[in-house]
Residue, then its C-alpha position, 0 to 999 in steps of 0.5 A: m538454516p540458509s541465510p536470508t537473501t535480499l532482492p532489490m525491488k523496483l515498482q513499475t511507475p504509472d504513465p505521466v499524469y497518473f498515480k499508482l496505489n499499492f497496498d498489502g495486508s498481512v496476518c501472523s498469529g492473528r495480529a494484522v498489519a497493513g500498509f500502502l503507498i502512492i507513487n507518481s510517474d517519476g517514482d516518487v513516493i507521494h504518501a505512505e502509511v502503515s497500520y497495526l490493526g490488532f487481531t483480525s483476519i487477512s480479509i479485514a486487513e486487506c479491505t481496511t488498507l484499501r479503504n484507508h488508501l482510497l481515503a488518503a488519495k481523496r485527501l490528497n485530491i488524487s482523483c480518477r479520470g476516465 
């Protein structure tokens, strides 16, 4: 069995005055986890959360973490600007 390889990951930062929201969900053997982070234009993590969702589908995991992500942005007074 080959040894695992670790690759560095760098998130692309948003333009100044914007925030970037990244989220993902995962299911293994029916058990779901989900997480998200919010970064500013300097690449600083403003907020991050991980949740165990129990037995559910990947669609529910993804939708749940998107909802939680948007609620966290609202709590932090991060709003959409058009």
